[in-house]
Every structure is written in structure tokens, then in C-alpha cells.
C-alpha positions in Angstrom: 431.2 -116.4 137.0 431.0 -112.6 137.6 427.9 -110.8 136.6 429.6 -108.9 133.7 430.8 -112.2 132.2 427.4 -113.8 132.5 425.8 -110.8 130.8 428.4 -110.9 128.0 427.8 -114.6 127.5 424.1 -114.1 127.4 424.5 -111.2 124.9 426.7 -113.4 122.7 424.1 -116.2 122.7 421.4 -113.7 121.8 423.5 -112.2 119.0 424.2 -115.7 117.7 420.5 -116.6 117.6 419.7 -113.3 115.9 422.3 -114.0 113.3 421.0 -117.5 112.6 417.4 -116.1 112.5 418.4 -113.4 110.0 420.2 -115.9 107.8 417.2 -118.2 107.9 414.9 -115.3 106.9 417.2 -114.3 104.1 417.4 -117.8 102.7 413.6 -118.1 102.9 413.2 -114.9 101.0 415.5 -116.1 98.3 413.8 -119.4 97.9 410.3 -117.9 98.0 411.3 -115.3 95.4 412.7 -118.0 93.1 409.6 -120.1 93.5 407.4 -117.1 92.6 409.5 -116.2 89.6 409.0 -119.7 88.2 405.2 -119.1 88.0 405.4 -116.6 85.1 402.8 -116.7 82.3 405.3 -117.5 79.6 408.9 -118.8 79.4 410.5 -115.5 78.5 414.0 -116.9 78.5 415.9 -116.2 75.3 413.4 -113.8 73.8 413.8 -112.9 70.1 412.9 -109.6 68.4 409.8 -110.2 66.4 409.8 -110.2 62.6 406.9 -109.3 60.3 406.1 -112.8 59.1 406.1 -114.0 62.7 403.8 -111.3 63.9 401.1 -111.7 61.2 398.1 -113.7 62.0 395.8 -114.4 64.9 396.9 -114.7 68.5 394.8 -116.1 71.4 395.3 -113.9 74.5 396.3 -116.0 77.5 397.5 -113.4 80.0 396.9 -109.7 80.5 399.7 -108.3 82.6 400.0 -110.7 85.5 396.5 -112.3 85.3 395.3 -115.2 83.1 392.3 -114.5 80.9 388.9 -115.5 82.2 388.1 -119.1 81.4 386.5 -119.6 78.0 387.5 -116.1 77.0 387.3 -115.2 73.3 389.9 -112.5 73.5 392.3 -112.5 70.6 394.3 -110.1 68.4 395.1 -110.4 64.7 397.8 -108.5 62.9 397.0 -108.0 59.2 399.6 -107.5 56.5 398.1 -104.0 55.7 398.9 -102.6 59.1 395.5 -103.1 60.7 394.6 -105.0 63.8 391.3 -106.6 64.7 390.1 -109.2 67.2 387.9 -109.7 70.1 388.6 -107.7 73.2 386.6 -110.1 75.5 383.1 -109.0 74.7 383.4 -106.6 71.8 385.1 -106.5 68.5 388.2 -104.4 68.4 390.1 -102.7 65.6 393.0 -100.4 65.1 396.4 -100.0 63.3 399.9 -101.2 64.0 403.4 -100.6 62.7 406.6 -102.4 63.3 409.8 -100.5 63.5 413.4 -101.5 64.4 412.8 -103.0 67.8 409.5 -101.3 68.3 405.8 -102.0 67.8 403.2 -99.3 67.8 399.5 -100.0 68.2 397.3 -97.0 67.5 393.8 -95.8 66.7 392.2 -98.5 68.9 388.4 -98.7 68.9 385.8 -101.3 69.7 382.1 -102.0 69.5 380.1 -101.1 72.6 378.1 -104.1 73.7 377.7 -104.9 77.4 378.7 -108.3 78.9 379.3 -110.1 82.1 381.3 -107.9 84.6 384.4 -110.2 84.7 384.7 -110.0 80.9 384.0 -106.3 80.8 386.8 -105.8 83.3 389.1 -108.0 81.3 388.3 -106.1 78.1 389.0 -102.8 79.8 392.4 -104.1 81.0 393.2 -105.6 77.6 392.5 -102.4 75.6 394.4 -100.3 78.2 397.4 -102.7 77.9 397.4 -102.5 74.1 397.7 -98.7 74.4 401.0 -99.1 76.3 402.7 -101.6 74.0 406.0 -100.5 72.6 407.7 -103.7 71.6 407.0 -107.3 70.8 409.1 -110.4 71.3 408.7 -114.2 70.8 409.4 -116.3 73.9 411.3 -119.5 73.6 408.1 -121.5 73.8 406.5 -119.6 70.8 404.3 -117.1 72.6 403.9 -113.5 71.5 404.9 -111.1 74.3 403.6 -107.5 73.9 405.8 -105.4 76.1 405.8 -102.1 77.9 408.6 -99.5 77.7 410.2 -101.1 80.8 410.0 -104.6 79.4 407.0 -105.9 81.4 404.7 -108.4 79.5 401.4 -106.6 79.0 399.8 -109.3 76.9 400.9 -112.9 76.4 399.3 -114.8 73.5 399.7 -118.0 71.6 399.0 -118.7 67.9 395.3 -119.0 67.5 394.0 -122.3 66.1 391.4 -122.0 63.4 388.0 -121.3 64.8 
């Protein structure tokens, strides 16, 4: 076999291996992405716009953005009929106001007491209050969780109905 033909055959084998490797990498990325997507904090399939009766009451915070709350965290938020919110932001009591519009939720005038606590809870509290300041919409997930969402639809806070304490 002449040298050119051997070189062409070798190049074709190399190209074939590269194509197989590229295909395997693409398949791995798709499978890995699908596996990661299934580990979301709440089942957000078939979300529903939230209604006033659904929103009212106390909600136990489970996730803040993409992180679960610290174990044994007391973080919760309550939506009162009179447009006020209150709760526990992890260490401190929090308060503010809220209003529900057509497809929107506004949380405003947030404040809290100023006690110190363990660093993990203080960090969580900072993230929770910051997340509440960016909420523009609320939805209910198919599994009954409250999703407080950002303008681009990211879940900032995920909470479940709070059992009586």
C-alpha cells in the first residue's frame, strides 16, 4: 500500500475515533444534565399562579435559591390577610408588607430584629432576606410547595405549609 493511502487510512481511523468520542461526550453531557435537573428542590412541573387564599398563612422555608436550609432551621414566612408579612428569618424575627397583583407578588418594607447567632444561620438569614427583596411572583408547585420567584423565573425561596408549632 503506497504511503499516501496508508496516511489516508490512518486519518480516516483517527477521524472515526474522534467522531465516536465526540458522540460519547455529547451523550454523557445530556445524561448528566438530565440527572442534575431531577435534583431540584421542588417539583415545579405544572406550576399554578397563586391566589390570595392559597398564599395566606405560614410557610416553612425549605430552600433558599439552590441551597436547602440549615438543619433544624426555624426560618418561615407568614402572609397575613392585612398585607403584612412576618416570620423568622433564621435567627431574627422579620416583618414587612406584601401585595398580590395580577401575576405579581411584591414584598416590601422588610425589616428584622438584630440579634446575633451562629454563623451558618446568620449567612442563611442574609441570603433569605436578600432573596425576599427580589421576589416578583409566586406560584404553587404540583406538590403543594410555595415558590417565590425572581423576574427571570428562578425559585428564590421554596416553602411548604407550616405545621402548627
